[in-house]
Backbone bond lengths (Angstrom), bond angles and torsions (degrees), N, CA, C in turn:
res aa  C-N    CA-C-N  psi(-1)  N-CA   C-N-CA  omega(-1)  CA-C   N-CA-C  phi
1 X - - - 1.392 - - 1.638 106.95 -
2 X 1.277 113.16 132.50 1.458 115.63 172.08 1.475 117.64 -87.79
3 X 1.358 116.38 141.14 1.358 118.97 175.05 1.471 113.07 -101.83
4 X 1.218 119.62 139.59 1.433 127.87 178.60 1.468 116.75 -108.60
5 X 1.219 121.43 144.09 1.503 127.56 -174.80 1.481 112.36 -130.51
6 X 1.229 120.25 146.91 1.527 122.36 179.93 1.541 108.93 -81.30
7 X 1.312 113.20 -11.28 1.513 121.89 -177.81 1.622 108.21 -87.25
8 X 1.279 117.45 138.10 1.423 123.10 177.43 1.597 105.54 -102.14
9 X 1.285 115.88 127.07 1.474 114.88 176.10 1.565 103.65 -129.27
10 X 1.357 112.29 105.52 1.493 115.22 178.43 1.443 106.24 -163.07
11 X 1.325 111.64 154.85 1.496 117.90 171.00 1.541 104.82 -106.32
12 X 1.365 110.21 137.77 1.476 121.36 -168.45 1.634 108.37 -123.72
13 X 1.278 112.04 133.38 1.538 113.97 172.11 1.489 103.53 -81.51
14 X 1.384 112.55 132.57 1.489 117.94 -179.42 1.446 110.32 -106.07
15 X 1.343 117.97 119.32 1.460 120.54 178.23 1.494 108.89 -84.49
16 X 1.395 110.60 113.22 1.466 120.62 -178.64 1.572 98.16 -142.55
17 X 1.363 106.27 151.25 1.533 118.64 172.53 1.491 109.79 -49.98
18 X 1.327 117.84 133.97 1.454 120.80 -179.48 1.499 114.91 -57.51
19 X 1.363 112.18 -31.35 1.517 119.25 179.41 1.575 116.37 -69.77
20 X 1.352 109.90 -24.67 1.535 120.05 -178.90 1.545 107.77 -100.58
21 X 1.207 119.89 -7.40 1.553 118.66 -172.39 1.481 114.62 -59.03
22 X 1.261 113.38 -41.60 1.598 119.84 -178.40 1.504 107.17 -69.26
23 X 1.304 123.24 -38.49 1.451 119.29 177.82 1.508 115.34 -70.58
24 X 1.366 113.93 -33.27 1.391 119.20 177.73 1.501 109.08 -64.71
25 X 1.353 114.27 -47.73 1.450 121.24 179.80 1.500 111.49 -57.20
26 X 1.410 117.08 -44.07 1.471 120.84 178.24 1.561 111.84 -57.85
27 X 1.270 111.68 -45.43 1.517 115.45 -176.15 1.522 111.94 -67.99
28 X 1.334 114.79 -40.51 1.540 118.98 171.02 1.477 111.23 -53.87
29 X 1.273 119.27 -48.54 1.503 125.16 -175.79 1.592 103.84 -64.81
30 X 1.278 122.83 -42.32 1.489 122.70 178.21 1.541 110.57 -60.40
31 X 1.333 116.35 -27.75 1.509 121.15 179.74 1.537 109.78 -91.40
32 X 1.346 119.58 4.79 1.445 125.03 179.55 1.484 110.43 59.17
33 X 1.392 113.09 39.32 1.482 114.68 176.17 1.550 105.73 -104.54
34 X 1.409 120.23 123.76 1.361 125.13 -177.00 1.497 112.76 -54.80
35 X 1.373 120.04 120.71 1.499 116.79 172.70 1.531 108.73 -158.49
36 X 1.335 112.94 164.67 1.466 119.70 -168.76 1.486 104.56 -138.24
37 X 1.447 112.05 137.21 1.430 120.26 -177.44 1.497 108.33 -142.26
38 X 1.322 116.88 91.02 1.444 121.21 -174.69 1.470 107.17 -98.74
39 X 1.391 116.69 161.88 1.459 120.74 -178.07 1.398 111.88 -58.40
40 X 1.215 113.43 134.57 1.536 124.64 -179.93 1.472 115.44 51.16
41 X 1.349 113.29 29.55 1.469 117.51 173.91 1.590 108.17 -127.11
42 X 1.350 112.55 152.12 1.592 114.63 179.31 1.510 109.88 -67.07
43 X 1.327 113.07 160.05 1.370 119.71 179.66 1.605 107.64 -76.34
44 X 1.330 112.75 136.02 1.446 118.00 177.12 1.468 111.20 -123.22
45 X 1.404 115.07 133.05 1.442 119.50 -174.42 1.447 105.41 -127.16
46 X 1.382 116.75 146.10 1.488 130.08 175.19 1.354 110.52 -95.98
47 X 1.297 118.27 111.93 1.442 124.91 178.26 1.418 112.46 -110.40
48 X 1.395 117.25 109.75 1.490 125.87 -172.76 1.452 115.51 -98.80
49 X 1.282 120.64 -14.43 1.497 121.63 -178.66 1.586 107.25 -167.78
50 X 1.347 114.26 176.19 1.451 119.38 -167.56 1.547 104.40 -67.93
51 X 1.246 118.50 -38.51 1.513 118.68 -173.02 1.553 111.46 -61.87
52 X 1.332 112.03 -33.55 1.548 114.66 -178.54 1.502 104.29 -74.03
53 X 1.425 120.73 -41.17 1.468 123.34 -173.77 1.463 102.40 -64.36
54 X 1.279 130.17 -36.59 1.567 127.77 -177.97 1.473 102.80 -70.83
55 X 1.307 126.78 -44.24 1.439 127.38 -177.36 1.589 106.38 -57.98
56 X 1.405 120.79 -48.50 1.320 125.94 -174.85 1.604 108.89 -63.19
57 X 1.347 112.48 -45.72 1.435 118.03 174.82 1.516 114.76 -53.38
58 X 1.379 113.94 -46.93 1.456 118.97 176.80 1.451 113.41 -55.74
59 X 1.295 115.64 -52.46 1.524 122.09 -176.80 1.501 106.08 -58.41
60 X 1.219 118.10 -49.07 1.516 119.56 -174.60 1.561 106.74 -64.03
61 X 1.246 120.05 -37.35 1.438 125.19 -179.08 1.576 110.88 -59.27
62 X 1.236 113.55 -37.05 1.470 122.68 177.21 1.515 112.26 -56.90
63 X 1.333 112.74 -38.13 1.420 122.33 -177.82 1.471 123.50 -92.01
64 X 1.445 108.26 -21.12 1.396 115.42 -177.67 1.524 119.00 -109.85
65 X 1.349 115.61 -21.36 1.317 120.62 179.75 1.578 111.54 -75.75
66 X 1.300 112.60 152.96 1.566 115.78 -178.77 1.494 105.85 -74.72
67 X 1.350 116.84 158.29 1.452 121.72 174.18 1.533 115.74 -54.11
68 X 1.286 120.30 -36.04 1.335 128.68 178.07 1.584 113.10 -61.92
69 X 1.391 109.97 -46.36 1.553 116.92 178.52 1.562 108.66 -64.77
70 X 1.296 113.80 -40.79 1.495 115.31 -177.49 1.605 108.85 -70.11
71 X 1.314 118.23 -30.92 1.507 120.47 176.41 1.441 108.40 -64.55
72 X 1.330 115.15 -50.89 1.510 120.72 -176.40 1.556 109.23 -60.71
73 X 1.361 119.37 -39.60 1.535 121.99 -179.19 1.520 105.70 -61.96
74 X 1.413 116.29 -47.35 1.510 119.15 -173.14 1.653 103.55 -67.85
75 X 1.243 120.52 -42.80 1.450 118.32 179.80 1.489 109.64 -59.11
76 X 1.256 119.92 -40.92 1.480 126.78 178.84 1.525 113.62 -59.47
77 X 1.299 116.69 -22.08 1.439 123.50 -178.21 1.565 110.54 -84.03
78 X 1.240 116.81 -20.31 1.465 122.46 -176.46 1.443 113.18 -80.78
């Protein structure tokens, strides 16, 4: 019998522009999200729960969304 958990425990390779990879890595480190960024290797992030997944999504969005999308999101917060 398989047991299921609401917690996610996995390391994920994050597809991000190579020029943005280091900045994404630094931001994830600031948020205490376990991640690895080795020379000539993709960024790998450990996502243990939904909260971490949302934080990773938010950081990636800052680097992948167009300026207009980010403006619309900010205006939507006001």
